[in-house]
N, C-alpha and C positions, 0 to 999 in steps of 0.2 A: 591536458584542456579538455571540458567535460563535452561529453556528447549527448545532446540535447535530444538528439531524433533517438539514440536507444534510452533514454530516460520516459521520450515521450512513447513512443512500442513498447519496452516493459507494463508502463503506468497504464497502457490501453489495454494488455492481455490481460494483466492481476485484476481490472473490474471485470473484465468480464470471463473470467473463470470463476470470480467469486461471485458472479451474478448480479453487479452493481448499475444501474443505469448511471448515465452520466449524472443528471438529476440528483439522487440519490443522496451521489457522492459529496456535489458543484454543496450542497447543502453542509452534508457531516463534514466537509474541510472549508464549511465560510466561504464559496465565490461565486462564480457567475456564471448557469452549466455552458456558456461557451465558454470562458476563457481553459475548462477541461478541454472542451473540441480543439482548439484553437496549442493546446498543450499537447497532445495525443497527438495533433496531424504537425506539430511543428512548425508550425506559426508564431508562438508564442515559447516565452520559457516555465517551466515552473519554480516558485520559489521552496528556496529550501522548508522553511516554516512547513507548506502542502505538501509537500516530498516525506518531511517529518510525520506528520498527519498521515499520511497514505499510508505511511511502511507501515507506522503500528495498527492500521484498521486489514494490511495484508497481511503482516505477521513475515512480514522481512527487515531485511538491513536495508538502511540507505548503500547500501552497497552495491547491493542487486540492482538499482538500478545506475549506478552511472559506470559501474565494469563489468565489463561482457563476460571476465571469465568468470564470474558467482554467480553459485548456481541458487534457484530456488527452490528450497525445501515448504511443501506446505504443510498449513499447521488444520487439520481437519477438527472443523466446530459442527456438532450438531445443532441444531436451531428453528420449530418448528414457529410460523408463524407467519401468518396470510400476509400482512406487511413489514415491513422493517420501516420502524422512524429513526429519527437521528439520536435520540436514544438509549436503542440499544447498539447503532451503531458504534457510538462512544460505549457501549459496554464491552462488545467484541475488541472492540483497541484497547481495551484497559485488558483483556484474558487476555489478546498475541502481546502484550508486551511483556509482560507477565513469563508466558512463554517461553519468551524469545532470550531474557533475563536468565530463566531457570535452565537454556539449550549454550548460552553463553558459559553459566558459569560449572556446565558439566564437562563442556570440551576443553575446559578452563585447570579443571579435576583430568582429565586423560592428557592432560598436555598439548595441544591441539595450535 
């Protein structure tokens, strides 16, 4: 059974660690800001589609949201901008998706 409290907590931690506001993520995820707020407080549940898109942006696996023993290894990206647009977030997510796939393939080669 899924631990929705863990999902909301981890989402909130990743959002704060990344320096994104709920409004920025809501626009990127194409949801209302109140949806993000309620999910982070465990008053609602994130949809799978929203979590998948968020995982790409944060550079984590879906497993990190649902598995308490899963660890997060942050991928550092240097980005210089006065403000971040939704297009910027899409670009960051695409780069993270590539990096996650590379990390996964390297793990396969190493026999993990």
